[in-house]
N, C-alpha and C positions, 0 to 999 in steps of 0.2 A: 400512532405510536402504541407500542405493546410493552406492557412492563413485565419484566421475569425478577420474582423476587424483589429486590431492591433496585435494580438496573434497569433503565430504560432502553428499548432496543427501537432502534428506527426502521423501518421499512422501507426500501428504495420504493422512487414514485416511478420510476420508469425502469425499463431492459437497459440490461450494459447494449448499446447502437450500436457498436463498430462494426465493419463491416464483417462477413465470415471468414474463419482462420481454418488454415488446415495446422492440425495438431500430429508431428509422427510418436507415436506413443513407445514407448523403448523398447515394446517386442514387435514394432514393425510395421502396426495398425496405422491407419492415417483415418485420423473422424475432421469432418468437419467442425467448427467451432463458432455461430453464428454468435453468441449468446451464454452468458451464467446461466440464464434460464433453462436454456432447454438443454444442459446437460442432464443426462439418465442416467451416465456408469461414471466410474472415476477413470479421467485421462490421466492420471500422473501417479506413477509410484513415487512412497513416501522416500525411500533412501536415494531416490535421483535426487532430490533435493535439499534433504536435510543438514547434511554431513557442511558442508559449504556455507550454510546460513547459519547454522548454530557456533563454528567458529566466530563470527560476526557480531554474536550477539551473547554470548557469555563470559568474552574476555572482561576483565575489569575496566572499572570507567567508562565515561560516557564515550558516545559513537555517533557518527550521521554516515548510516550505509546507504546509499545509493543503488538501487537498482533496477537497470534498464534492458534493451534486449525488447525480444519477442513480443508481441502484443499480449499474447496468453499471459504475460504479468501478472495483471489482477487475477486470475483465477491459481496462478502460483501463490500470490499474496495470501488468497482464503486458507490454502493448506500450511501454509507458513504462519499464519495470523494461528489456526488452530491448534496448532503445535505448541505453541507457546503458551497460549490460553491455558493448556493442561498443566503449565505448571506454574502461571503467575497471572497478574491482573494484566490487561493490556487494552491498548485506546486503540480505535482507530479513527481518523478525521478522513471523512470520505468526500474530498475534494471531484471528484472524477464521479460520483452519485454510481457506484456498483455495487456496493456491497448486498451482497445476497445469501437472507436469511434463512431460506430452504437449502441451498447450496452446505452454509454452516453445519444447520443441523444434519445432513447428511453425510459430512465429514465425522460430523463424533459419532454418527451410528456406526459407520465402517469402522471406527477405530474402539469399538462399544464403549462408548464413554456415554453417562446424562446428559441428555440435551440440555435440558435446566441447569444444571450447574455449570455446565460448558459456559452457556450464555450468561450466566451472572457473573463472568469474571472479562466480558466484553464490553468496553463503554464505546458505544458511536458517536462521533458528532460530525455534522455536515455543515458544508460552506457551498453558496450558489453562485457567490462573487466574489472576487480576489478582494476587496475588505473586509466582506463578511469572514476570510480565510485569515487576514491579516488580523483582524479583533479577536476569533478565534487563536489564533495561535498566540499571540501576544497579550491578551491578557485574561484566559482563559484557562489554557492548556495546562500548564504549570501547577496553578490553584487544582485541578479537577485531577492530575494526577496525586499529586500530595493527599489530596481528601481520600483517593482510594487504596493509594500503597502501590501505584504501579510507578516501574520506571521504564518502561516501554510505551513507545507508540509510532503506528502504523500512519502512513500518509499517503493516498492513492490521488494520483494525476497532480500531483502538486502546480506544475505546469501548465495546466489544462485552460485555465481560466485568463492566462497573461498572453497569449494567441489573438485576445477577440477583440477586433476591431475596432470594436465599440467605446473601448477605452485608448485610451492617445498612448503609444510607446512609452515616454518618457513619464508619463505616473504610471504606469503598469511596470516598469522599470525600478522606479522607487519604491512600489510596494513591495517586489519581491526582494530586492535586497532587506528591508525592514523584518522580511518573513526569515528570511536565513540569518539574518542578524540577531534574531529571538531564538531560531535554532542552535544558532552556535552557544549561546549564553545557555540555552538546556544541556547543551551538550558538555560544556565545561562544568555543570553542577553534576554531573554523571548520569542523567538521561540517554537512551538510548532511543534514537529516532531511524525508523527504516522507511524511505521513500520508495517508491513504488513509481516511475514513468517510463512507461515503455516510449518505444524512438519517437518523439513528438514528430510533427505534422513538420512540414519545410517552411522555414520563417524566413521574411526577407526583411532588408533594411535595418530598421533599429532594434529589431528583435529579433534579429540572428544571433546575438551573445548570450538568449536568456538560457538555453541551456548549459553553456558555458558557466553563468555566475553561481548555477546549481552545484556542478561539479566540481567546481573548484573548492567549493566547499565542503565537500563530502572528507569522509574518514578512509571509507573504503566505497569500488563500486564492484557491484556484482553484475554480470551481464548471463544473461538468459538468450542462446540459443537453441535451434531447433535441426540440429542435424539428423543423417539420414537415422542414428543410432536412437533418438528421440532427445526430447526436452534437457538441456545441460544448464544449471543453474554454477557458474567458473567467476571467480575471483580476478578482475581485472588487474596485468601486471603493473 
């Protein structure tokens, strides 16, 4: 763990290990993105992401915004995180273990911002099991956000651990419903929660409905797609 001012930043223990993904840039160039760690240049333009996202987080009142779609979503999430951290303190619950400190630093430099000052406005927590996630969200998140005067939290890969076959389906569903219930309580208190959930792997049996549990709890759903013109973040009708 490394400290930046009064804010501890936890660096990732292992790289983002999803399979390589082709990303078509807004200008038409195609690159392969095997890992956040291997990105050597900006892969997105700020103006193709920010307007749709800003509408969702600047409106008054609490809101649960579910971002789904293309698996470049975690990269997009870093852009959105930096953009909001320029304006307020932001939390990131890293359930997918994808937070990339070097990438955040690069984006800050791209925007000609002081890296240290930006990092002091980003608060990172990590869960490695669904029970750790439940404890973090139910017992700590609201208190920590109040303490740091933050009203916005990103959660990466919220559903990832719930498809783990080592945890029974009925137990996983119970934990998921408790997590969603707590998130809704936070929303009712005016907090904004941004859930980054790329298209999940195909679930079978009793786990098939897990994605619906999350989507039905959302106030707004944003979809990231990758048409020939480039990555697009759009609000689901």
